[in-house]
C-alpha atoms as an extended CHARMM CRD file, in Angstrom:
* protein
*
       195  EXT
         1         1  MET       CA              0.0000000000        0.0000000000        0.0000000000  PROA      1               0.0000000000
         2         2  GLU       CA              1.3630000000        3.3990000000       -0.9890000000  PROA      2               0.0000000000
         3         3  LYS       CA              1.8310000000        5.9350000000        1.7640000000  PROA      3               0.0000000000
         4         4  SER       CA             -0.3220000000        9.0440000000        1.7310000000  PROA      4               0.0000000000
         5         5  ASP       CA              1.0790000000       12.5290000000        1.2880000000  PROA      5               0.0000000000
         6         6  ALA       CA              0.4230000000       13.1840000000        4.9760000000  PROA      6               0.0000000000
         7         7  ALA       CA              2.5050000000       10.1390000000        5.9440000000  PROA      7               0.0000000000
         8         8  LYS       CA              5.3560000000       11.2550000000        3.6760000000  PROA      8               0.0000000000
         9         9  LEU       CA              5.2570000000       14.7520000000        5.1280000000  PROA      9               0.0000000000
        10        10  ALA       CA              5.0720000000       13.3220000000        8.6590000000  PROA      10              0.0000000000
        11        11  LYS       CA              8.2280000000       11.3130000000        7.9640000000  PROA      11              0.0000000000
        12        12  ILE       CA             10.1410000000       14.4690000000        6.9960000000  PROA      12              0.0000000000
        13        13  LEU       CA              8.7350000000       16.4070000000        9.9500000000  PROA      13              0.0000000000
        14        14  ASN       CA              9.5900000000       13.5220000000       12.2610000000  PROA      14              0.0000000000
        15        15  ILE       CA             13.2360000000       13.7380000000       11.1860000000  PROA      15              0.0000000000
        16        16  LEU       CA             13.2820000000       17.5140000000       11.7300000000  PROA      16              0.0000000000
        17        17  VAL       CA             11.6230000000       17.1950000000       15.1460000000  PROA      17              0.0000000000
        18        18  LEU       CA             14.1090000000       14.4840000000       16.1310000000  PROA      18              0.0000000000
        19        19  ILE       CA             17.0400000000       16.7200000000       15.1040000000  PROA      19              0.0000000000
        20        20  ALA       CA             15.5840000000       19.6210000000       17.1120000000  PROA      20              0.0000000000
        21        21  PHE       CA             15.0140000000       17.2970000000       20.0890000000  PROA      21              0.0000000000
        22        22  VAL       CA             18.6020000000       16.0080000000       20.0260000000  PROA      22              0.0000000000
        23        23  CYS       CA             19.9940000000       19.5450000000       19.6680000000  PROA      23              0.0000000000
        24        24  ASN       CA             17.8340000000       20.6230000000       22.6040000000  PROA      24              0.0000000000
        25        25  LEU       CA             19.1790000000       17.7920000000       24.7660000000  PROA      25              0.0000000000
        26        26  VAL       CA             22.7810000000       18.5640000000       23.7620000000  PROA      26              0.0000000000
        27        27  VAL       CA             22.4870000000       22.2730000000       24.5480000000  PROA      27              0.0000000000
        28        28  LEU       CA             20.3760000000       21.9550000000       27.7040000000  PROA      28              0.0000000000
        29        29  PRO       CA             23.2570000000       20.9930000000       30.0510000000  PROA      29              0.0000000000
        30        30  LEU       CA             25.3170000000       23.8890000000       28.6670000000  PROA      30              0.0000000000
        31        31  VAL       CA             22.7130000000       26.5670000000       29.4230000000  PROA      31              0.0000000000
        32        32  PRO       CA             24.0190000000       27.5560000000       32.8770000000  PROA      32              0.0000000000
        33        33  GLY       CA             27.5400000000       27.8410000000       31.5350000000  PROA      33              0.0000000000
        34        34  LEU       CA             26.3760000000       29.8870000000       28.5650000000  PROA      34              0.0000000000
        35        35  VAL       CA             24.5480000000       32.2560000000       30.9040000000  PROA      35              0.0000000000
        36        36  GLY       CA             27.7480000000       32.6030000000       32.9080000000  PROA      36              0.0000000000
        37        37  ILE       CA             29.7880000000       33.2520000000       29.7890000000  PROA      37              0.0000000000
        38        38  ALA       CA             27.3850000000       35.9500000000       28.6770000000  PROA      38              0.0000000000
        39        39  SER       CA             27.1700000000       37.6300000000       32.0690000000  PROA      39              0.0000000000
        40        40  GLU       CA             30.7150000000       37.5080000000       33.4430000000  PROA      40              0.0000000000
        41        41  ASP       CA             32.9020000000       38.5290000000       30.5250000000  PROA      41              0.0000000000
        42        42  GLY       CA             33.1630000000       34.8860000000       29.6140000000  PROA      42              0.0000000000
        43        43  LEU       CA             33.3650000000       35.6390000000       25.9080000000  PROA      43              0.0000000000
        44        44  ARG       CA             36.5310000000       37.6560000000       26.4900000000  PROA      44              0.0000000000
        45        45  TYR       CA             37.8670000000       34.8140000000       28.6510000000  PROA      45              0.0000000000
        46        46  PHE       CA             37.0260000000       32.3390000000       25.8870000000  PROA      46              0.0000000000
        47        47  ALA       CA             38.6570000000       34.5700000000       23.2410000000  PROA      47              0.0000000000
        48        48  ASP       CA             41.8170000000       34.8160000000       25.3630000000  PROA      48              0.0000000000
        49        49  PHE       CA             41.8490000000       31.0350000000       25.7020000000  PROA      49              0.0000000000
        50        50  VAL       CA             41.5000000000       30.5370000000       21.9520000000  PROA      50              0.0000000000
        51        51  SER       CA             43.9890000000       33.2480000000       20.9730000000  PROA      51              0.0000000000
        52        52  GLN       CA             46.8050000000       31.7150000000       23.0370000000  PROA      52              0.0000000000
        53        53  ASP       CA             49.3650000000       29.8090000000       21.0380000000  PROA      53              0.0000000000
        54        54  ASN       CA             47.7740000000       26.3600000000       20.9820000000  PROA      54              0.0000000000
        55        55  ALA       CA             49.7170000000       24.9980000000       18.0460000000  PROA      55              0.0000000000
        56        56  SER       CA             51.4280000000       22.3200000000       20.1170000000  PROA      56              0.0000000000
        57        57  ALA       CA             50.4850000000       18.6890000000       19.7090000000  PROA      57              0.0000000000
        58        58  GLY       CA             47.4790000000       17.6710000000       21.7290000000  PROA      58              0.0000000000
        59        59  ALA       CA             46.2310000000       21.2330000000       22.1340000000  PROA      59              0.0000000000
        60        60  PRO       CA             42.4740000000       21.4210000000       22.6740000000  PROA      60              0.0000000000
        61        61  THR       CA             40.3090000000       22.5410000000       19.8000000000  PROA      61              0.0000000000
        62        62  ALA       CA             38.0720000000       25.6080000000       19.9170000000  PROA      62              0.0000000000
        63        63  VAL       CA             35.0530000000       23.3840000000       20.6020000000  PROA      63              0.0000000000
        64        64  THR       CA             36.8030000000       21.6880000000       23.5190000000  PROA      64              0.0000000000
        65        65  LEU       CA             37.8460000000       25.0700000000       24.8730000000  PROA      65              0.0000000000
        66        66  PHE       CA             34.2710000000       26.2910000000       24.5600000000  PROA      66              0.0000000000
        67        67  PHE       CA             33.0070000000       23.3690000000       26.6330000000  PROA      67              0.0000000000
        68        68  MET       CA             35.7850000000       23.9000000000       29.1950000000  PROA      68              0.0000000000
        69        69  VAL       CA             34.9500000000       27.5890000000       29.5780000000  PROA      69              0.0000000000
        70        70  CYS       CA             31.2250000000       26.8530000000       29.6240000000  PROA      70              0.0000000000
        71        71  TRP       CA             31.5760000000       24.3290000000       32.4340000000  PROA      71              0.0000000000
        72        72  GLN       CA             33.9090000000       26.6420000000       34.3450000000  PROA      72              0.0000000000
        73        73  PHE       CA             31.0670000000       29.1550000000       34.6130000000  PROA      73              0.0000000000
        74        74  LEU       CA             28.5360000000       26.4780000000       35.5910000000  PROA      74              0.0000000000
        75        75  TRP       CA             28.8120000000       27.0350000000       39.3450000000  PROA      75              0.0000000000
        76        76  ARG       CA             29.4750000000       30.7770000000       39.2900000000  PROA      76              0.0000000000
        77        77  ILE       CA             26.0820000000       31.7480000000       37.9130000000  PROA      77              0.0000000000
        78        78  TRP       CA             24.1750000000       30.7220000000       41.0230000000  PROA      78              0.0000000000
        79        79  ARG       CA             25.9110000000       33.4430000000       43.0800000000  PROA      79              0.0000000000
        80        80  THR       CA             23.8260000000       36.3490000000       41.7860000000  PROA      80              0.0000000000
        81        81  PRO       CA             20.0250000000       36.4250000000       41.5550000000  PROA      81              0.0000000000
        82        82  HSD       CA             20.1120000000       37.8100000000       38.0140000000  PROA      82              0.0000000000
        83        83  THR       CA             22.1570000000       35.0230000000       36.4490000000  PROA      83              0.0000000000
        84        84  ALA       CA             20.4570000000       32.3710000000       38.5730000000  PROA      84              0.0000000000
        85        85  ALA       CA             17.0190000000       33.5440000000       37.3990000000  PROA      85              0.0000000000
        86        86  ILE       CA             18.0700000000       33.5560000000       33.7450000000  PROA      86              0.0000000000
        87        87  ALA       CA             19.6630000000       30.1090000000       33.9640000000  PROA      87              0.0000000000
        88        88  ALA       CA             16.7290000000       28.5800000000       35.8490000000  PROA      88              0.0000000000
        89        89  PHE       CA             14.2380000000       30.0930000000       33.4100000000  PROA      89              0.0000000000
        90        90  LEU       CA             16.1360000000       28.8820000000       30.3380000000  PROA      90              0.0000000000
        91        91  MET       CA             16.6630000000       25.3980000000       31.7860000000  PROA      91              0.0000000000
        92        92  PHE       CA             12.9840000000       25.1420000000       32.7010000000  PROA      92              0.0000000000
        93        93  CYS       CA             11.9000000000       26.2920000000       29.2310000000  PROA      93              0.0000000000
        94        94  GLY       CA             14.4030000000       23.8980000000       27.6520000000  PROA      94              0.0000000000
        95        95  VAL       CA             12.9320000000       20.9330000000       29.5190000000  PROA      95              0.0000000000
        96        96  CYS       CA              9.3900000000       21.9810000000       28.5620000000  PROA      96              0.0000000000
        97        97  THR       CA             10.4960000000       22.3890000000       24.9450000000  PROA      97              0.0000000000
        98        98  ALA       CA             11.9940000000       18.8880000000       24.9740000000  PROA      98              0.0000000000
        99        99  ILE       CA              8.6580000000       17.5260000000       26.2210000000  PROA      99              0.0000000000
       100       100  ILE       CA              6.7890000000       19.4270000000       23.4890000000  PROA      100             0.0000000000
       101       101  LEU       CA              9.1350000000       18.0580000000       20.8160000000  PROA      101             0.0000000000
       102       102  TRP       CA              8.7660000000       14.5100000000       22.1470000000  PROA      102             0.0000000000
       103       103  GLN       CA              4.9780000000       14.7940000000       22.0690000000  PROA      103             0.0000000000
       104       104  ALA       CA              5.1740000000       16.1030000000       18.4920000000  PROA      104             0.0000000000
       105       105  LYS       CA              7.3300000000       13.0980000000       17.5810000000  PROA      105             0.0000000000
       106       106  ARG       CA              4.6870000000       10.7820000000       19.0520000000  PROA      106             0.0000000000
       107       107  VAL       CA              1.8860000000       12.4570000000       17.0610000000  PROA      107             0.0000000000
       108       108  LEU       CA              3.9120000000       12.2950000000       13.8550000000  PROA      108             0.0000000000
       109       109  GLY       CA              4.6290000000        8.6150000000       14.5320000000  PROA      109             0.0000000000
       110       110  THR       CA              0.9150000000        7.7660000000       14.5740000000  PROA      110             0.0000000000
       111       111  ILE       CA              0.3800000000        9.7920000000       11.4030000000  PROA      111             0.0000000000
       112       112  ARG       CA              3.1760000000        7.8430000000        9.7210000000  PROA      112             0.0000000000
       113       113  LYS       CA              1.5150000000        4.5750000000       10.7510000000  PROA      113             0.0000000000
       114       114  GLY       CA             -1.7210000000        5.7210000000        9.1320000000  PROA      114             0.0000000000
       115       115  ASN       CA             -3.6660000000        5.9870000000       12.3880000000  PROA      115             0.0000000000
       116       116  PRO       CA             -3.7910000000        9.7220000000       13.1810000000  PROA      116             0.0000000000
       117       117  PHE       CA             -7.2250000000        9.7340000000       14.8160000000  PROA      117             0.0000000000
       118       118  CYS       CA             -6.4620000000        8.0200000000       18.0990000000  PROA      118             0.0000000000
       119       119  ARG       CA             -6.7610000000        9.0470000000       21.7140000000  PROA      119             0.0000000000
       120       120  ASP       CA             -2.9760000000        8.9530000000       22.1500000000  PROA      120             0.0000000000
       121       121  ASN       CA             -2.6420000000       11.9570000000       19.8450000000  PROA      121             0.0000000000
       122       122  ALA       CA             -5.1970000000       13.8780000000       21.8800000000  PROA      122             0.0000000000
       123       123  ARG       CA             -3.2530000000       13.1200000000       25.0700000000  PROA      123             0.0000000000
       124       124  SER       CA              0.0740000000       14.0580000000       23.4690000000  PROA      124             0.0000000000
       125       125  LEU       CA             -1.3040000000       17.3590000000       22.2320000000  PROA      125             0.0000000000
       126       126  LYS       CA             -2.7670000000       18.0740000000       25.6600000000  PROA      126             0.0000000000
       127       127  ARG       CA              0.6490000000       17.4670000000       27.2690000000  PROA      127             0.0000000000
       128       128  ALA       CA              2.2400000000       19.8010000000       24.7220000000  PROA      128             0.0000000000
       129       129  ALA       CA             -0.4470000000       22.3920000000       25.4850000000  PROA      129             0.0000000000
       130       130  VAL       CA              0.2710000000       22.2080000000       29.2080000000  PROA      130             0.0000000000
       131       131  CYS       CA              3.9890000000       22.7080000000       28.5380000000  PROA      131             0.0000000000
       132       132  CYS       CA              3.2030000000       25.7230000000       26.3330000000  PROA      132             0.0000000000
       133       133  LEU       CA              1.0820000000       27.2170000000       29.1020000000  PROA      133             0.0000000000
       134       134  VAL       CA              3.7910000000       26.5820000000       31.6880000000  PROA      134             0.0000000000
       135       135  ILE       CA              6.4000000000       28.3080000000       29.4950000000  PROA      135             0.0000000000
       136       136  ALA       CA              4.0810000000       31.2800000000       28.9610000000  PROA      136             0.0000000000
       137       137  LEU       CA              3.4540000000       31.5960000000       32.6980000000  PROA      137             0.0000000000
       138       138  ALA       CA              7.1630000000       31.2260000000       33.4970000000  PROA      138             0.0000000000
       139       139  ALA       CA              7.9790000000       33.9440000000       30.9550000000  PROA      139             0.0000000000
       140       140  LEU       CA              5.3450000000       36.1980000000       32.4920000000  PROA      140             0.0000000000
       141       141  VAL       CA              6.7270000000       35.6050000000       35.9970000000  PROA      141             0.0000000000
       142       142  ARG       CA             10.2790000000       36.2220000000       34.7830000000  PROA      142             0.0000000000
       143       143  THR       CA              9.2590000000       39.4520000000       33.0450000000  PROA      143             0.0000000000
       144       144  ILE       CA              7.4740000000       40.7050000000       36.1640000000  PROA      144             0.0000000000
       145       145  TRP       CA             10.4710000000       39.6780000000       38.3000000000  PROA      145             0.0000000000
       146       146  ALA       CA             12.8430000000       41.5580000000       35.9850000000  PROA      146             0.0000000000
       147       147  VAL       CA             10.6920000000       44.7050000000       36.0580000000  PROA      147             0.0000000000
       148       148  VAL       CA             10.6510000000       44.6190000000       39.8720000000  PROA      148             0.0000000000
       149       149  TYR       CA             14.3440000000       43.6600000000       40.1910000000  PROA      149             0.0000000000
       150       150  TYR       CA             15.6250000000       46.3550000000       37.8050000000  PROA      150             0.0000000000
       151       151  ARG       CA             12.9070000000       48.8840000000       38.6900000000  PROA      151             0.0000000000
       152       152  SER       CA             12.5740000000       49.6490000000       35.0120000000  PROA      152             0.0000000000
       153       153  ALA       CA             10.2260000000       48.9070000000       32.1250000000  PROA      153             0.0000000000
       154       154  VAL       CA             13.1080000000       47.7990000000       29.8910000000  PROA      154             0.0000000000
       155       155  PRO       CA             12.5550000000       44.0360000000       30.5540000000  PROA      155             0.0000000000
       156       156  VAL       CA              9.1120000000       44.3880000000       28.9690000000  PROA      156             0.0000000000
       157       157  PHE       CA             10.8850000000       44.8330000000       25.6210000000  PROA      157             0.0000000000
       158       158  THR       CA             12.8550000000       41.5680000000       25.7450000000  PROA      158             0.0000000000
       159       159  TYR       CA             12.3270000000       38.0880000000       24.3360000000  PROA      159             0.0000000000
       160       160  ASN       CA             10.6600000000       36.9940000000       27.5940000000  PROA      160             0.0000000000
       161       161  THR       CA              7.6990000000       39.2210000000       26.9140000000  PROA      161             0.0000000000
       162       162  LEU       CA              7.4330000000       37.7560000000       23.4200000000  PROA      162             0.0000000000
       163       163  PHE       CA              7.2850000000       34.2460000000       24.9140000000  PROA      163             0.0000000000
       164       164  VAL       CA              4.0340000000       35.0350000000       26.7390000000  PROA      164             0.0000000000
       165       165  PRO       CA              1.6650000000       35.5540000000       23.7530000000  PROA      165             0.0000000000
       166       166  LEU       CA              3.6070000000       33.1430000000       21.5480000000  PROA      166             0.0000000000
       167       167  PHE       CA              3.3000000000       30.2040000000       23.9260000000  PROA      167             0.0000000000
       168       168  LEU       CA             -0.2440000000       31.1640000000       24.9350000000  PROA      168             0.0000000000
       169       169  MET       CA             -1.2000000000       30.8480000000       21.2620000000  PROA      169             0.0000000000
       170       170  GLY       CA              0.6610000000       27.5240000000       21.1710000000  PROA      170             0.0000000000
       171       171  PHE       CA             -1.3220000000       26.4290000000       24.2300000000  PROA      171             0.0000000000
       172       172  LEU       CA             -4.6470000000       27.3620000000       22.6310000000  PROA      172             0.0000000000
       173       173  LEU       CA             -3.7240000000       25.7600000000       19.3020000000  PROA      173             0.0000000000
       174       174  CYS       CA             -2.6430000000       22.5100000000       20.9490000000  PROA      174             0.0000000000
       175       175  MET       CA             -5.7850000000       22.4340000000       23.1150000000  PROA      175             0.0000000000
       176       176  VAL       CA             -8.0330000000       22.9180000000       20.0710000000  PROA      176             0.0000000000
       177       177  MET       CA             -6.1390000000       20.2590000000       18.1210000000  PROA      177             0.0000000000
       178       178  SER       CA             -6.3020000000       17.9240000000       21.1210000000  PROA      178             0.0000000000
       179       179  ALA       CA            -10.0800000000       18.3310000000       21.2790000000  PROA      179             0.0000000000
       180       180  LEU       CA            -10.3540000000       17.7660000000       17.5190000000  PROA      180             0.0000000000
       181       181  PHE       CA             -8.2260000000       14.6190000000       17.6320000000  PROA      181             0.0000000000
       182       182  ARG       CA            -10.2080000000       13.3250000000       20.6280000000  PROA      182             0.0000000000
       183       183  GLN       CA            -13.5050000000       13.9650000000       18.8490000000  PROA      183             0.0000000000
       184       184  ALA       CA            -12.2120000000       12.3700000000       15.6380000000  PROA      184             0.0000000000
       185       185  ALA       CA            -11.0260000000        9.3330000000       17.6170000000  PROA      185             0.0000000000
       186       186  GLU       CA            -14.4710000000        8.9860000000       19.2170000000  PROA      186             0.0000000000
       187       187  LEU       CA            -16.1930000000        9.2390000000       15.8200000000  PROA      187             0.0000000000
       188       188  LYS       CA            -13.7790000000        6.6750000000       14.3740000000  PROA      188             0.0000000000
       189       189  GLU       CA            -14.4520000000        4.2860000000       17.2690000000  PROA      189             0.0000000000
       190       190  GLU       CA            -18.2220000000        4.6660000000       16.7920000000  PROA      190             0.0000000000
       191       191  ASN       CA            -17.8430000000        4.1470000000       13.0560000000  PROA      191             0.0000000000
       192       192  ASP       CA            -15.7240000000        1.0240000000       13.6080000000  PROA      192             0.0000000000
       193       193  LEU       CA            -18.3870000000       -0.3950000000       15.9440000000  PROA      193             0.0000000000
       194       194  THR       CA            -21.1990000000        0.1090000000       13.4240000000  PROA      194             0.0000000000
       195       195  ILE       CA            -19.3750000000       -1.7110000000       10.6420000000  PROA      195             0.0000000000
């Protein structure tokens, strides 16, 4: 039996979602170090490390140096509330994003199998919706915290504020799709019983 266009498209999307999921998992442990690099002149420290004469045999590569510098800043970021809040927020959002991507992979897997209208898809989309809502609420809390902490309206004009409506729309979209998939699964089950 020839696969439908939806199944072919789901296969391509499944590969892209898997790549995004793996990249998310690779970068997630580096987030605290990256926050430290960005906040404590770590880029200058990294540039000094790279610019040293490392032509000798066995010298670490730029990628290895990056990981070394990143992990050096891992414990320093928890000393100040600003860097700790950024790191915790980004780690939390990264975990939620990984869950969303995994749920998308599950939905695409059922589409590839030719059985898109099942209750599992409705549950997966509901889990993704909850993660979207949690990210939106965390972004809202972080934005409010930043406004209070800095006593300025400048944090309102950052990416955090953009996360709130973006992930709220993702929440609503996933909830609607979850309800549609659930209803379609119920209709399919009723139809299968009448045949």
